[in-house]
VEXDREN-2710 file (C-alpha; in Angstrom, 1 decimal):
% VEXDREN-2710
k/r/px/py/pz
1/UNK/-20.2/46.0/153.4
2/UNK/-17.5/44.9/156.6
3/UNK/-17.5/46.4/159.7
4/UNK/-14.6/49.3/160.3
5/UNK/-12.3/48.2/162.9
6/UNK/-8.8/49.9/163.2
7/UNK/-7.8/46.7/165.1
8/UNK/-9.7/43.5/165.3
9/UNK/-8.3/40.6/167.6
10/UNK/-9.6/37.1/167.4
11/UNK/-8.7/33.8/168.6
12/UNK/-5.9/34.5/171.3
13/UNK/-3.8/32.0/173.0
14/UNK/-4.6/32.9/176.2
15/UNK/-8.3/32.7/177.2
16/UNK/-8.7/35.9/177.0
17/UNK/-10.0/37.6/173.4
18/UNK/-9.9/41.5/173.5
19/UNK/-9.5/44.4/170.7
20/UNK/-6.1/45.9/171.5
21/UNK/-3.9/48.5/169.8
22/UNK/-1.2/46.8/167.4
23/UNK/2.1/46.8/168.4
24/UNK/5.0/47.9/166.2
25/UNK/8.5/46.2/166.6
26/UNK/11.7/47.8/165.9
27/UNK/14.3/46.6/163.8
28/UNK/16.5/46.4/166.9
29/UNK/14.0/44.1/168.5
30/UNK/14.3/41.2/165.8
31/UNK/17.0/38.3/166.2
32/UNK/19.8/39.0/164.0
33/UNK/19.2/36.9/160.7
34/UNK/20.4/33.9/160.0
35/UNK/23.2/33.1/156.9
36/UNK/22.0/33.2/153.3
37/UNK/18.3/33.4/153.5
38/UNK/18.2/37.1/154.7
39/UNK/18.1/40.1/152.1
40/UNK/21.3/40.2/150.0
41/UNK/22.7/42.0/146.8
42/UNK/20.2/39.9/145.0
43/UNK/17.1/41.5/146.7
44/UNK/14.7/43.5/144.8
45/UNK/15.7/47.4/145.0
46/UNK/12.3/49.8/145.4
47/UNK/13.4/53.6/144.8
48/UNK/10.1/54.3/146.7
49/UNK/8.3/52.6/150.4
50/UNK/5.7/50.7/148.8
51/UNK/2.7/51.1/151.2
52/UNK/-0.1/49.2/150.6
53/UNK/-3.4/50.3/152.2
54/UNK/-6.4/48.0/153.3
55/UNK/-7.2/44.9/155.6
56/UNK/-4.3/42.3/156.7
57/UNK/-4.0/39.3/158.2
58/UNK/-1.8/37.6/160.4
59/UNK/-1.3/35.7/163.6
60/UNK/1.5/37.2/166.8
61/UNK/2.6/35.7/169.4
62/UNK/-0.3/36.4/171.2
63/UNK/-2.9/35.7/168.8
64/UNK/-3.6/32.7/166.5
65/UNK/-5.3/35.6/164.0
66/UNK/-4.9/39.5/164.1
67/UNK/-7.1/41.5/161.4
68/UNK/-6.1/44.9/161.0
69/UNK/-8.8/47.1/159.1
70/UNK/-7.6/50.1/157.4
71/UNK/-4.0/49.8/157.9
72/UNK/-1.0/50.5/155.6
73/UNK/2.0/48.1/155.6
74/UNK/5.3/50.1/154.0
75/UNK/8.1/47.8/152.5
76/UNK/11.2/49.4/151.7
77/UNK/14.1/46.9/149.9
78/UNK/11.8/43.9/151.1
79/UNK/11.8/44.6/154.7
80/UNK/8.1/45.8/156.6
81/UNK/9.7/49.0/157.4
82/UNK/6.3/50.2/159.4
83/UNK/2.8/49.3/160.0
84/UNK/0.3/51.8/161.4
85/UNK/-3.6/52.6/161.2
86/UNK/-4.4/54.6/158.1
87/UNK/-4.9/57.7/159.3
88/UNK/-1.2/57.7/160.6
89/UNK/0.5/57.1/157.2
90/UNK/-2.2/60.3/155.9
91/UNK/-0.4/62.5/157.9
92/UNK/3.0/61.8/156.3
93/UNK/2.1/60.1/152.8
94/UNK/4.5/61.7/150.6
95/UNK/4.3/60.9/146.6
96/UNK/8.1/61.6/146.5
97/UNK/9.1/58.8/148.9
98/UNK/5.7/56.4/148.7
99/UNK/4.1/54.5/145.7
100/UNK/0.5/53.7/147.7
101/UNK/-1.2/50.5/147.0
102/UNK/-5.1/50.2/147.5
103/UNK/-6.5/46.8/148.5
104/UNK/-10.5/47.2/147.5
105/UNK/-13.3/46.0/149.8
106/UNK/-12.7/42.1/149.0
107/UNK/-9.0/42.0/149.4
108/UNK/-7.3/41.3/152.2
109/UNK/-2.9/41.0/152.8
110/UNK/-2.0/37.7/154.6
111/UNK/1.5/36.7/155.1
112/UNK/2.9/33.9/152.6
113/UNK/1.9/29.9/153.4
114/UNK/5.1/27.9/154.8
115/UNK/4.9/24.4/154.1
116/UNK/6.9/22.6/156.6
117/UNK/7.4/19.1/155.1
118/UNK/7.2/18.0/151.4
119/UNK/8.9/15.8/149.0
120/UNK/9.7/17.1/146.2
121/UNK/10.5/14.0/144.1
122/UNK/7.5/12.7/145.2
123/UNK/5.7/15.2/143.0
124/UNK/4.8/12.7/139.6
125/UNK/3.0/10.5/142.4
126/UNK/0.8/13.5/143.4
127/UNK/-2.7/12.0/143.4
128/UNK/-2.6/8.8/143.4
129/UNK/-1.3/5.3/144.6
130/UNK/-2.5/6.1/148.1
131/UNK/-4.2/2.2/148.1
132/UNK/-1.3/1.3/150.8
133/UNK/0.1/1.9/154.7
134/UNK/2.9/3.6/154.7
135/UNK/6.0/1.1/154.3
136/UNK/4.1/-1.0/152.0
137/UNK/3.9/2.3/150.0
138/UNK/7.3/3.4/149.9
139/UNK/8.7/0.7/148.6
140/UNK/6.1/0.0/145.6
141/UNK/5.5/3.5/144.6
142/UNK/8.0/6.3/146.5
143/UNK/11.2/4.5/146.4
144/UNK/11.4/3.9/142.7
145/UNK/10.0/7.1/141.6
146/UNK/12.8/8.9/143.2
147/UNK/15.0/6.2/142.3
148/UNK/14.2/7.9/138.8
149/UNK/16.3/11.7/139.8
150/UNK/19.3/10.2/139.5
151/UNK/18.7/11.5/136.0
152/UNK/19.6/14.8/136.1
153/UNK/17.1/15.9/133.2
154/UNK/14.3/14.1/134.8
155/UNK/14.9/15.6/138.3
156/UNK/14.8/19.3/136.6
157/UNK/11.7/18.8/134.8
158/UNK/9.9/17.7/138.2
159/UNK/11.2/20.4/140.2
160/UNK/10.6/23.5/137.9
161/UNK/6.8/21.7/138.1
162/UNK/6.4/21.8/141.8
163/UNK/8.3/25.0/142.6
164/UNK/6.1/26.9/140.3
165/UNK/3.0/24.4/141.5
166/UNK/3.4/25.7/145.4
167/UNK/4.6/29.0/144.7
168/UNK/1.0/28.9/142.8
169/UNK/-0.3/28.0/145.5
170/UNK/1.0/30.5/148.0
171/UNK/3.8/29.0/149.3
172/UNK/6.9/31.6/150.0
173/UNK/8.7/29.2/152.1
174/UNK/8.8/25.4/151.9
175/UNK/11.1/22.7/153.7
176/UNK/11.9/20.2/150.5
177/UNK/12.9/16.8/151.0
178/UNK/15.3/15.7/147.9
179/UNK/16.6/12.2/146.8
180/UNK/20.2/11.0/148.0
181/UNK/21.4/12.1/144.5
182/UNK/23.0/15.0/145.2
183/UNK/23.5/16.7/141.4
184/UNK/19.7/16.6/141.7
185/UNK/19.6/18.0/145.0
186/UNK/21.8/21.1/143.6
187/UNK/19.8/21.9/140.8
188/UNK/16.3/21.8/142.8
189/UNK/18.0/24.7/144.7
190/UNK/18.9/26.4/141.5
191/UNK/15.8/26.3/140.1
192/UNK/14.1/27.3/143.6
193/UNK/16.1/30.5/143.4
194/UNK/15.2/31.0/139.7
195/UNK/11.6/31.0/141.0
196/UNK/12.4/32.9/143.8
197/UNK/11.5/30.5/146.4
198/UNK/12.4/31.0/150.0
199/UNK/13.6/27.2/150.9
200/UNK/15.6/25.0/152.9
201/UNK/16.6/21.8/150.9
202/UNK/17.7/18.4/151.9
203/UNK/20.0/15.5/150.2
204/UNK/17.9/12.4/151.6
205/UNK/20.2/10.1/153.6
206/UNK/19.3/6.2/154.0
207/UNK/22.1/3.5/154.2
208/UNK/20.0/0.7/156.0
209/UNK/16.3/-1.5/154.8
210/UNK/16.1/0.0/151.8
211/UNK/16.1/-1.3/148.4
212/UNK/18.9/-2.4/146.2
213/UNK/18.3/0.2/143.7
214/UNK/18.0/2.8/145.6
215/UNK/20.3/3.1/148.9
216/UNK/23.9/4.7/149.6
217/UNK/26.5/2.4/149.5
218/UNK/27.8/3.5/153.0
219/UNK/28.4/5.9/156.1
220/UNK/31.1/6.9/154.6
221/UNK/29.5/7.6/151.2
222/UNK/26.4/9.3/152.8
223/UNK/28.2/11.8/154.7
224/UNK/30.8/12.7/152.6
225/UNK/27.9/13.3/149.9
226/UNK/26.0/15.6/152.5
227/UNK/29.0/17.5/153.6
228/UNK/29.4/18.0/149.7
229/UNK/26.1/19.0/149.2
230/UNK/26.1/21.4/152.7
231/UNK/29.2/23.2/151.2
232/UNK/28.3/23.7/147.9
233/UNK/24.9/25.0/148.9
234/UNK/26.1/27.7/151.4
235/UNK/29.2/28.5/148.7
236/UNK/26.7/29.6/146.3
237/UNK/25.1/31.9/148.9
238/UNK/21.8/31.9/147.6
239/UNK/20.1/35.3/149.5
240/UNK/16.8/32.8/150.6
241/UNK/18.1/29.0/150.2
242/UNK/19.8/26.7/152.9
243/UNK/20.7/23.3/153.5
244/UNK/18.9/20.8/155.9
245/UNK/20.0/17.7/157.5
246/UNK/17.7/15.1/156.4
247/UNK/17.8/11.3/157.4
248/UNK/14.9/10.1/156.0
249/UNK/13.9/7.9/159.3
250/UNK/15.1/5.8/162.0
251/UNK/14.3/2.8/159.8
252/UNK/16.3/3.9/156.9
253/UNK/19.1/5.2/159.0
254/UNK/21.3/3.2/160.9
255/UNK/22.6/4.3/164.0
256/UNK/26.4/5.0/163.1
257/UNK/25.5/7.6/160.2
258/UNK/22.5/9.7/162.0
259/UNK/25.2/10.1/164.8
260/UNK/27.5/11.4/162.3
261/UNK/24.8/13.8/160.7
262/UNK/24.3/14.6/164.0
263/UNK/27.7/16.0/164.7
264/UNK/27.8/17.8/161.1
265/UNK/24.0/19.6/162.3
266/UNK/26.0/20.4/165.3
267/UNK/29.3/21.9/163.8
268/UNK/28.0/23.8/160.9
269/UNK/24.5/25.1/163.0
270/UNK/22.0/23.4/160.1
271/UNK/18.8/22.7/160.5
272/UNK/17.6/19.3/160.8
273/UNK/14.3/17.1/159.4
274/UNK/13.1/13.6/159.6
275/UNK/10.0/11.5/160.4
276/UNK/8.7/10.8/163.6
277/UNK/5.8/8.6/164.9
278/UNK/4.2/8.1/161.6
279/UNK/2.3/5.1/162.0
280/UNK/2.0/2.2/164.5
281/UNK/4.2/-0.6/162.1
282/UNK/7.0/2.5/162.0
283/UNK/6.9/2.4/165.7
284/UNK/6.9/-0.9/166.4
285/UNK/10.1/-1.8/163.8
286/UNK/11.9/1.8/165.4
287/UNK/11.9/-0.5/168.7
288/UNK/12.9/-3.4/167.6
289/UNK/15.9/-2.0/165.4
290/UNK/17.2/0.3/168.6
291/UNK/16.1/-1.8/171.4
292/UNK/18.7/0.2/173.5
293/UNK/16.5/3.3/173.1
294/UNK/13.9/4.4/175.2
295/UNK/11.6/5.3/172.7
296/UNK/11.5/6.9/169.2
297/UNK/12.4/10.2/169.9
298/UNK/15.2/8.6/171.9
299/UNK/16.8/7.3/168.3
300/UNK/17.4/11.0/167.2
301/UNK/18.3/12.5/170.1
302/UNK/21.4/9.9/171.3
303/UNK/22.8/11.4/167.7
304/UNK/21.9/14.8/168.5
305/UNK/19.6/15.2/165.6
306/UNK/17.0/16.8/168.2
307/UNK/17.5/20.7/169.0
308/UNK/15.7/24.2/167.8
309/UNK/16.2/23.9/164.5
310/UNK/14.8/20.2/163.8
311/UNK/11.5/19.9/162.3
312/UNK/9.7/16.4/162.9
313/UNK/6.8/15.0/160.4
314/UNK/3.8/13.7/161.6
315/UNK/4.5/12.7/165.5
316/UNK/1.1/11.1/165.5
317/UNK/1.8/8.3/168.1
318/UNK/4.6/10.3/170.7
319/UNK/3.9/9.9/174.5
320/UNK/3.7/12.0/176.7
321/UNK/7.6/12.0/177.7
322/UNK/8.5/12.2/174.2
323/UNK/6.7/16.0/173.5
324/UNK/7.5/16.9/176.7
325/UNK/11.0/16.7/175.2
326/UNK/10.1/18.0/172.0
327/UNK/9.2/21.3/173.7
328/UNK/12.0/21.3/176.1
329/UNK/14.8/21.0/173.6
330/UNK/13.1/23.5/171.0
331/UNK/11.7/21.0/168.1
332/UNK/9.1/21.1/166.4
333/UNK/6.4/19.1/165.1
334/UNK/5.3/19.2/161.3
335/UNK/1.3/18.3/161.6
336/UNK/0.8/16.8/157.8
337/UNK/-3.2/16.1/157.8
338/UNK/-3.6/15.0/154.1
339/UNK/-0.9/12.0/154.4
340/UNK/-2.1/11.1/157.4
341/UNK/-5.8/10.3/156.0
342/UNK/-4.7/9.5/152.8
343/UNK/-2.6/6.3/153.4
344/UNK/-4.2/5.7/156.9
345/UNK/-1.4/6.7/158.9
346/UNK/-3.4/7.9/162.1
347/UNK/-4.8/10.6/163.3
348/UNK/-2.9/13.5/165.0
349/UNK/-3.7/15.7/167.9
350/UNK/-3.0/19.4/167.2
351/UNK/-4.8/20.7/170.0
352/UNK/-2.6/18.8/172.6
353/UNK/0.6/19.8/170.9
354/UNK/-0.6/23.7/170.7
355/UNK/-2.1/23.2/174.3
356/UNK/1.4/21.9/175.6
357/UNK/3.4/24.1/173.6
358/UNK/5.0/22.9/171.3
359/UNK/6.0/24.5/168.1
360/UNK/3.6/23.2/165.4
361/UNK/3.7/23.6/161.6
362/UNK/1.4/22.4/158.5
363/UNK/3.0/20.2/155.6
364/UNK/1.3/18.7/152.7
365/UNK/3.9/15.9/152.8
366/UNK/3.5/15.5/148.7
367/UNK/2.9/12.6/147.6
368/UNK/1.6/11.0/150.7
369/UNK/-0.3/13.9/150.3
370/UNK/-2.0/14.4/147.3
371/UNK/-2.0/17.9/146.9
372/UNK/0.7/20.9/146.9
373/UNK/-1.6/23.1/148.5
374/UNK/-1.3/24.6/151.7
375/UNK/-4.9/25.8/151.6
376/UNK/-5.6/21.8/151.1
377/UNK/-3.9/21.2/154.8
378/UNK/-5.4/23.8/156.6
379/UNK/-8.6/22.7/156.2
380/UNK/-7.7/18.7/156.1
381/UNK/-6.1/19.5/159.9
382/UNK/-9.3/21.1/160.4
383/UNK/-11.7/17.9/159.5
384/UNK/-9.0/15.6/161.7
385/UNK/-9.5/18.0/164.9
386/UNK/-13.2/17.2/164.6
387/UNK/-13.1/13.6/164.0
388/UNK/-11.4/13.5/167.1
389/UNK/-14.1/16.1/168.7
390/UNK/-16.6/13.2/167.5
391/UNK/-15.2/10.2/169.3
392/UNK/-14.7/12.5/172.6
393/UNK/-16.7/15.6/173.1
394/UNK/-14.3/16.9/175.7
395/UNK/-12.1/17.4/173.0
396/UNK/-12.1/21.3/171.6
397/UNK/-11.4/21.1/167.9
398/UNK/-9.0/23.5/166.3
399/UNK/-10.8/26.2/163.9
400/UNK/-9.7/28.2/160.6
401/UNK/-8.1/30.3/163.6
402/UNK/-5.2/27.9/164.1
403/UNK/-4.8/26.4/161.3
404/UNK/-4.2/30.0/159.6
405/UNK/-1.7/30.6/162.4
406/UNK/0.2/27.4/161.6
407/UNK/0.0/27.5/158.5
408/UNK/2.3/31.1/158.3
409/UNK/3.6/31.9/161.7
410/UNK/3.5/28.5/163.3
411/UNK/5.5/27.4/159.9
412/UNK/8.2/29.9/160.5
413/UNK/8.7/28.7/164.4
414/UNK/8.3/25.5/163.3
415/UNK/11.6/26.0/160.9
416/UNK/13.2/28.6/162.9
417/UNK/13.2/31.5/160.8
418/UNK/10.0/33.5/162.6
419/UNK/12.9/36.4/163.5
420/UNK/12.6/36.9/159.3
421/UNK/9.0/36.4/158.2
422/UNK/6.1/34.5/159.1
423/UNK/3.8/37.5/159.8
424/UNK/3.8/41.6/159.9
425/UNK/6.7/42.5/162.0
426/UNK/8.3/45.5/161.5
427/UNK/12.1/44.5/161.0
428/UNK/10.5/41.2/158.4
429/UNK/11.1/40.7/154.8
430/UNK/7.8/40.8/153.3
431/UNK/6.7/37.3/152.4
432/UNK/3.1/38.3/151.3
433/UNK/0.0/36.6/149.4
434/UNK/-2.2/39.3/147.9
435/UNK/-5.9/37.7/148.2
436/UNK/-8.8/38.6/146.0
437/UNK/-12.2/37.1/146.5
438/UNK/-13.9/38.6/143.6
439/UNK/-11.2/38.1/141.0
440/UNK/-12.4/36.7/137.5
441/UNK/-13.6/32.6/138.1
442/UNK/-13.3/33.2/142.0
443/UNK/-16.0/30.5/143.8
444/UNK/-16.4/33.0/146.5
445/UNK/-20.0/34.6/146.9
446/UNK/-19.4/37.6/149.6
447/UNK/-22.6/39.1/151.1
448/UNK/-23.6/42.3/153.2
449/UNK/-23.3/40.6/156.4
450/UNK/-20.2/39.5/156.2
451/UNK/-17.3/40.4/158.8
452/UNK/-13.6/41.2/158.2
453/UNK/-12.9/37.2/159.7
454/UNK/-15.9/35.9/157.9
455/UNK/-14.4/36.9/154.6
456/UNK/-10.7/35.5/155.7
457/UNK/-12.4/32.2/156.7
458/UNK/-14.2/32.1/153.3
459/UNK/-11.0/32.2/151.9
460/UNK/-9.4/29.3/154.1
461/UNK/-12.9/27.2/153.1
462/UNK/-13.7/27.6/149.8
463/UNK/-10.8/29.7/147.8
464/UNK/-7.8/28.3/146.1
465/UNK/-5.0/29.8/144.3
466/UNK/-7.6/31.9/141.8
467/UNK/-7.9/33.8/144.7
468/UNK/-4.0/34.6/145.1
469/UNK/-3.4/37.2/143.0
470/UNK/-0.2/38.3/144.2
471/UNK/3.0/36.3/145.8
472/UNK/5.3/38.5/147.9
473/UNK/8.8/37.0/148.8
474/UNK/11.0/39.5/150.1
475/UNK/8.8/42.4/148.4
476/UNK/8.8/41.2/145.1
477/UNK/5.9/39.6/143.2
478/UNK/7.9/36.1/142.2
479/UNK/4.7/35.3/139.9
480/UNK/6.0/37.7/137.5
481/UNK/9.4/35.9/137.2
482/UNK/10.5/34.8/133.4
483/UNK/10.8/31.1/134.2
484/UNK/9.7/28.2/131.8
485/UNK/5.9/28.0/132.3
486/UNK/5.7/24.5/133.2
487/UNK/2.2/24.8/134.7
488/UNK/-1.1/24.6/133.0
489/UNK/-3.3/27.7/134.0
490/UNK/-6.5/27.2/136.0
END
């Protein structure tokens, strides 16, 4: 059915596209893992090395998509210990040391998907309330919903649903925005750990231009609560959950607050997430609030918030100067195509940013984005890029190859965890999806002349959560964990 290849390379970052040998990286070449998100005593312990044999798809520094046919991936104690051709593995296969799992012709393994921008407390609004633009939408729908999270049981119930739903859709890592409520945010961390997901979690900061019922009292209160949240998360030493500094956006934070958050991020070497240049109205308002700053990005940069662990949501209206500084600082952009269209914010030029060497990941941006599915984000990203090409025929649209990269390896780069996950390099943790295109209920039909790349394309365009048979985080199929059943089966 599929052409048999030992190594099939598609979509090179460079202009040259060639068949080449797969290069395995040794553990010693992988940078030291960051604290508390690495494999720990809580990791799954396996007596044997699990060896998955079949077709694998991932991205590398040079290739948007690399397809490995007839290969074997060895996983021990949650980490990838070898990636090699089947012929080579068969020479050393040993029943005492290896547990072999063979994939069929219509199955493949891919890295787990990474959602670089999602608002967990907005999940109750997913699929509704999309009749307003950003600023009106926040006041009419979002702020009233997020204010409810002071009620802890409501928060826990919602968070169980969104964490489980994202996992079922193949999101192995998520960068979550919480609310201003510290107890609810800590509960979110516990629920993520309970479900086995990898995540960054932020207690939102907002002390200005916000409704009276949903605003922090002062800079001191906002900063002290954030410090408390960060300290408690770090003290719990979750194996795969970290805090992330989260000023909502420049409109809802005073300069004094952002300055304090920047110092905290630098002091504790924390990740940072916020929004930037999502709508033209927002950009105009930021200019009026901060006339002393050169541009929107400068507001954050003056506060020390733009660094190599910073992910900026949207970035639709960034200037050439701002994009250049983002690249220089090593920060990244989370492209949220569903939200950008759903609340009519604008059209982000992903091709331009990728060409300029900016790290770009994908985000669902629930609930401005109506779906928590990263597959939906991939498809919409392609549609958005096609729209730019319709307007300007010289624009080169992104394809399934680029969005595959952005949903996996690109996401790990955007969140500065690419030394841990994102692709199938030796030494990294095994976060992966087992995809089956002929499983019960599959909406994908396979034909004799379908190539390996065709199978991946069909999954991206036609697949859904039914095709995701297993979701591995650090080598464990986390969908098998016994947790409260909060989501109905498809």
